[in-house]
N, C-alpha and C positions, 0 to 999 in steps of 0.2 A: 074677717074675709070668709066669702062663700066657697064653696065647692067647687066653682066652677073655676073662680078665681086662683084657687090652690093647683087644681090641675094644670091650669095655663104657667103658673111660676114653674111648677115641677117638670113641665116639659121643655121649658128654657132654660132653666136652671144649668145645663152642662155648656150651653151659650155663652154664659158669662167667661171674661178672661180669668185664667190661673193668677191670683195677687200676689200668691205664695212665690211663684218662679217667673214672674214678668220682669226682675231685672236682673235676673241671672245673666251671665255672659260667659263665653269658654274663651280660653286663649289661645286655642288651636287655631284660630283664623287668625289671631293678631301673629302667631307664630310662622303659619304658610305664609302671610304679607310680608314679615319680614325677611322670609328665607327669599322670596320673589326679588324684593328692593335689593337686597346682596346679591341675587345672581344677576343681577341687572348692574347693578355697580361693577362688578367683577369684569362684565363682560364689555363694558365700557372701557374701564381701566387698562385690558389687554387692549382693545382696538386700540386706543392712544396709542398703547408702548407696540403695536404693529405698524401703525402708520409711521411711527417716528423711526423707528428699526429700518422700515423700507424706505424712507426720504435719506438715510445716512446711508443705507447700502447703494442705493440708487446713484448717488451723490459720486462715492467710492469707484463705482464700475464706468461711470462717463468723467472722471479725471475733474469734475467740480471743485475740487477742494484741494488742488496740490498747491504746496507751499511756494512761494514765488520768489524765495532767498535759496534757500534747499530744494534742490531739485531729485524729485522721488521721494519727497516727504508728504507728509498730511498736513495741511490746518486744522488743527482741531478745534478750534474758534469756530472756524469755518464750518464745521459740521454741527456745531448747535446752532446755527442759524441758517442751514442752507436750504433754497428749496428747490428741489430738483425734479417734482414737476409741477404744473400749474395748481390742481387742489386734492385736497387730502384724501378724497374718494378713489383717485388715479391710483394712490399708492395702497389702498384697502384692497383694491379689485387686483392688482397684479400680485401681491402679498396672498390672497385666498386662490387665484389662478394657478401659481407657482409655490407649491410647496418643496418640490425638490430642486436641489441645485442643478445647474443647467452642465450636462457633458461638455467639458473643453474639448473643443475642435482638434482634432489629431494633429500633429508637428508634421510630419511627411505628406500629406495629402494637402492639394490644395484646387 
């Protein structure tokens, strides 16, 4: 090998991949993505629970699940299957906009 070739090889020696650390991986990236997936799953689960609770609350407020036999009682089987609004996002939107219970109307004023 000539002196010129040696200089060129030494010049490009640092551009070779580091084969010693070529296939090393870190678990921090996996841990971060697993945390993201777990949090997205938690948000999805809480959203489903919130929609279900608001559906049942609205059914109770609008008297959609009154027991036909015992007046003033609630049909619990109806609460499991009732659709008090047309779409699930209407329940979610209402629940997110109304975080405090509404104040009852005063009895003496009309």
